[in-house]
C-alpha positions as CSV (number, residue, x, y, z in Angstrom):
1,M,118.3,113.1,118.5
2,N,115.3,110.7,118.4
3,T,113.6,109.9,121.3
4,H,111.1,107.1,122.1
5,T,108.2,107.3,124.8
6,I,107.2,104.0,126.6
7,S,104.1,104.8,129.0
8,F,103.4,102.3,131.5
9,N,99.9,101.9,133.0
10,P,99.1,100.9,136.8
11,N,98.6,97.4,136.0
12,G,101.8,97.2,134.5
13,S,101.3,97.1,131.1
14,A,103.1,99.6,128.6
15,H,102.2,101.5,125.1
16,S,104.4,103.0,122.6
17,L,104.8,103.5,119.3
18,W,107.0,100.4,117.9
19,T,110.4,100.6,117.1
20,D,113.0,98.4,115.9
21,A,115.7,100.3,117.8
22,I,114.3,99.0,121.2
23,P,114.0,95.4,122.1
24,L,110.5,95.6,123.2
25,H,110.1,92.2,123.2
26,E,112.3,91.7,126.0
27,L,109.6,93.5,128.0
28,G,107.2,90.5,127.8
29,Q,104.7,89.5,125.7
30,L,103.4,91.8,123.1
31,E,100.4,92.9,121.8
32,I,100.3,95.1,118.8
33,I,97.9,97.5,117.8
34,R,98.3,99.8,114.9
35,A,98.0,103.6,115.8
36,S,97.7,104.2,111.8
37,N,98.2,102.8,108.6
38,I,100.6,104.1,105.9
39,E,99.5,103.2,102.5
40,F,100.0,104.2,98.8
41,N,97.1,106.2,97.1
42,N,97.5,105.1,93.5
43,T,95.1,107.6,92.4
44,A,96.5,110.6,94.1
45,Q,100.1,109.0,93.9
46,Q,100.9,109.9,97.7
47,W,101.4,108.1,100.6
48,E,98.7,108.6,103.3
49,V,98.7,108.3,107.1
50,K,95.2,107.2,108.2
51,D,94.2,106.5,111.7
52,R,92.0,103.5,113.1
53,R,89.1,105.3,112.0
54,G,90.3,105.8,108.4
55,H,90.7,109.4,108.5
56,M,93.6,111.0,106.7
57,R,96.0,112.4,109.1
58,F,99.0,113.2,106.7
59,F,100.2,112.5,103.3
60,S,103.3,112.6,101.2
61,K,105.0,111.7,97.9
62,S,107.4,110.4,100.5
63,R,107.0,107.4,102.7
64,S,109.5,108.0,105.0
65,A,108.1,111.8,105.4
66,C,104.8,109.8,106.5
67,L,106.9,107.3,109.0
68,E,108.5,110.5,110.5
69,W,105.2,112.3,111.1
70,E,103.6,109.2,112.8
71,Q,106.9,109.1,114.9
72,T,106.8,112.9,115.9
73,N,102.8,113.3,115.8
74,L,101.4,110.0,117.5
75,Q,104.3,109.5,120.3
76,S,101.6,110.4,122.8
77,D,98.4,109.2,121.4
């Protein structure tokens, strides 16, 4: 079972990891800020998850494994 957390702030704004499974646009105007970037490293031949500061947080030969790691580990960031 996949769970998804949406946190609401006292001012009414919310934050969450993006998912197409929930129509977040129905909540109102969206402001999207990436929690991480998943890019392929041609030299290392692997996908890498990097935080906003550019620090590698996870890597794998599989992009879907990186997406899964992002959903599991950045949900509460």
